[in-house]
C-alpha positions in Angstrom: 143.9 117.2 105.8 142.8 119.5 103.3 142.3 123.5 103.5 138.6 123.5 104.2 139.0 121.8 107.0 141.6 123.4 108.2 139.7 126.5 108.2 137.0 124.7 109.3 138.9 123.7 112.0 140.5 127.1 113.0 136.6 128.7 112.7 135.5 126.0 115.8 138.0 127.3 117.9 137.9 130.6 117.5 134.1 130.1 117.8 134.8 128.4 121.2 137.0 131.2 122.8 134.2 133.8 121.5 132.0 131.3 123.8 134.2 131.5 126.6 134.5 134.9 126.8 130.8 135.3 126.3 130.5 132.8 129.5 133.5 134.7 131.5 133.4 138.3 130.8 136.7 138.7 133.4 138.5 135.9 131.4 141.5 138.3 130.0 142.8 139.0 126.7 140.0 139.5 124.5 140.8 140.5 120.8 140.8 138.9 117.6 144.8 137.9 118.0 143.9 136.2 121.6 141.6 134.2 119.3 144.1 133.1 117.0 146.7 132.2 119.2 143.8 130.5 121.6 143.0 128.5 118.0 146.6 127.3 117.1 147.6 125.8 121.3 144.7 126.8 123.6 146.5 129.3 125.9 146.7 133.1 125.7 148.8 133.9 128.1 151.7 132.3 130.1 150.7 133.5 133.9 151.8 131.3 137.0 148.4 129.5 136.7 148.3 129.0 133.2 152.7 128.9 132.0 155.1 126.2 133.2 155.5 125.6 136.8 158.9 124.8 136.5 159.7 128.5 135.5 157.7 130.2 137.8 158.3 128.2 140.8 160.6 126.3 140.7 158.7 122.9 140.5 159.7 119.4 138.9 157.3 118.0 136.2 154.8 115.1 136.9 156.6 112.7 135.0 159.9 113.7 137.1 157.4 113.6 140.6 156.5 110.0 139.3 160.2 108.8 138.6 161.3 110.1 142.0 163.9 112.2 140.6 165.1 114.9 143.2 
């Protein structure tokens, strides 16, 4: 993938982030740094709703639940 395409996709994801902010003003972190983080991995925070359920609630992963592990 060349540099121009990578920059295009990064800007596209940042635009998507800003569009979500316009639609919901209470969405959370709103700075340009948050747009860059969202462009890289689509997660702005690591709260209990967005983060890993094992870390926050001690739950098993979906794969472990399907396998029946305890």
